[in-house]
N, C-alpha and C positions, 0 to 999 in steps of 0.2 A: 917340660914344666917342672921347676924345682919347688919342692914343698917347704914352706916357711910357716910353721905353727907357732904362734905367740900365745900358747896355752900352757897351763900347768899339768894337763892330764891327757894329751893326745897319746895314742897307743905306742908310738915309736920314739918321738922326740919331745914329748911333753916336758915343759919346764926348762928346756935348754936355751930358749931365746926370749925370755920374759923381759930382759933389758933391751932397750931400743938399739943401743950401739951393737950389742951382740947379734941382734936380729939383722941389722943392716950389714954387718960384716959377713954373716952367713949368706945373705943374699948375693953379695958381691963375689964370694967364693964360688957359689953355684954358677953365677954368670961367667966367671973366669973358666970354669970347668966345662962350659958349653950350654948352659940353660938359656933358652930364648924367652921364657916366661917365668915370673916368680909368683907363686900362688900363696897369698897371705890369709891365714885363718885364725880367728880369735875365739872360736868355740869348737871344742872337740866333738867329732861325730863318730867316735869309736863306739862299738857295742856297749850299751849300758851307761853311756856318758850322761852327765847331768846337764840340764839347761843352764844357760848363762843369760843374764839380763842384757837388754839392749845397751844400757849405759856401760856395763863392764866390757862388752864386746867392742864397743867404740873406743873405750879407754885403751884397750890392748892394740887395736889395729891402726887407729888414726895416726899416732906418732910415727909408726913404721912406714905407712904409706907416704906421709908428708916428707919424711927423710929421703925415701927412695925416689920420689917424684922430682926431687931437685935435679936428678939426671933424667931428662925427658926421653932418653933413648930406651929406658927400661919399660918393657911391657909388663904391666901389673894386673894380676887376677885377684879378686877378692872372694874368698870362700865364705859365703854367708847365705842365710835364708831369710833374714830379717830386712824388711823394706827400709827401716830407719838406718840400719847399718849400710845397706846398699847406697842410700842417698848420700851419706857422709863420704863413702868411697867415690861415688860419682863426682861429687863436688871437689874432691881432692885430686881427681884426674885419673882414676883407674881405667884400665882398658877393657877388662872383662869381669863379669859377675859369674862366679862358679857356684851354682845353687843345687845342693843335694836334694832339694824338694821341688826342683823344676818349676819355680815361680808359682807354687800353689798356696803359699802363705799369704796372709792378709796384705793387700796393697803392693806385694812384690811385683806382680805383673805390670801394674800401672806405673810403678817406679821405673822399671826397666824400659817400658815403652816410651817414657819421657826422656830417655837418655840416648846417647850414641854408642854405648858400650856394646861389645860382643857379649854373648851369653853361652854358658855351658849348662845344659839340661841333663840332670842325672836321674836314673831310675832307682827308687828305694821302696821296698815293701815295708810298711810300718814306719817306726821312728827309731832314732838311735837308742832310746831307752829300752825298746822291746823288740827290735827288728830281728835279733838272732834267737828269740825264744822258741819259735816254731815256724820258720818260713816254709811256705808250701806253694807249689805251682803245678798246674796241669802240664804246661809246656813253657818252661822258663824263657826260652829264646823267643818264641812267638809273643808271649805276654810282655816281655821287655820291649820288643820291637813295636808292638801295638801302642804301648804307653809313649815311647819316644816319638813315634809317628804323630800321635795326637797332639802332644805338647809342641812339637816343631810346627805342625800345621796351624795351630792356634796363633803362633807368632807370625807365620807367613800371611795368614788371613788379616793380621793387624799391620801388614805392610813392612814387616821386618825382612830384610834381605837374607836369603839362605846362607850367604857368605858370613853373616854375623852369628850363625847358630852352630854350636858344637853340641854333640850328644855324648853321654857317658852311660854305659850299661850298668854301672854301679857294682863292681865286684866287691863282695863282702857286705853289701848293704841289703840285709834281708834275704840272703841266699845261703844255702848250705854248701858244703864242699862240692857235691855233685853238680849243683846249679852253676857254681863258678867255673867248673871244668867245662860244662856244656857251652857256656857263654864264651869261654876262651877258645874252644874248638871252632866256634862260629864267628870269630872276629872277621874273617875274610868276607863272609856273607853280610854281616852287619855293616861293614865298611863300604860295601857296594851300594847299599841303600842309603847310608849316611857317610859320605866321604869325609866330613869333618868329625872324626871319631876320636874321643879321648879315652885312653885306657889307663886305669890306675890300679895296679896290682902290687906296687912296691911294698915289700915287707908284710904283706897281708897273710891271713890264715891259709889261703890257697897255697902259698909258698911254704909256709911252716909245716902244713900237713904232709907235703910231699918230701921236703928236704930236711925236716927236723929242726931242732931249736938252736943250733949253732949260728951265732950272729953272722960270721963270715960267709957261711953257706947261704944264709938267707939273703945277704946283700948280693952275692954273686948270682944266685938263682933269680932274684928279682931283676937284675940287669939282663940276664939271658932271655927270660920270658918277655920282658919289655921289648927287647930287640926282635923276638919272634912276632910279637904283636905288630910292631912297625912293619915288618916284612909282609905281614898279612893285611896291611892297609890302615893301621892306626896312624893318625896324623899328629896326635899329641900324646906324649907319654908323661904321666904325672908321677914323679919319682922323688925319693929321698936322696939317692946316691947318683948324682949327675955324672960324675967322672966315669964311674964303672959302667953306667948305662950307655954313655956316649961311645965308649970303647966297644961294647958289645954290639951296638947298632952298626958301627963302622965295620966291624968284623963280619957281620952277616949281610951287609949291603953289597 
């Protein structure tokens, strides 16, 4: 899954793809490098990020979705938690909703249930504005699993096929460094419970805390750890650097 943030303030690539043509070209470069999914986001969810209005988020993502859906072979994911934005994406033909709030916002569950999209349910403690202020768990792995189990079961109870449901433990979303490490060490266990597992650690603080601030080191380490996650059962890797990650996955496979 290649990350395409059409935002001015995302933590790694904010401001790079605000122009529709630039965003579309970036998506095709990722596809050429081996991306199977393009994940389009119009609101930053980095720690401390400010909220974006529904209208502004739609203004950012709709033209990009429209342009990319001219090629029906592209599998598009829309990274949003707002029901109104989800509905616009659904109407434009997106294939997946990627929701960091796991369909807990107003009307988002209803909007999804009235669609044929796939869904990615992510765990997050708190909200992007405050999630890194003081995250705390008694047992991070058990608590994340319990949350994902509950949200997934809610959809199954509403007659959503498990094949349509992906889960994401939410690395960096309301977790300290030790929490992220514990989750990473338990990917194999989590993937046995949830075979449709998305892992997104690309360029995150987990990487930077271990490998330092050098950008090239961060890119290479992100690719290697993503490949390790795949070897341990992750079925979707959400990444900024598709080419490097694909090479690392192939090397470890």
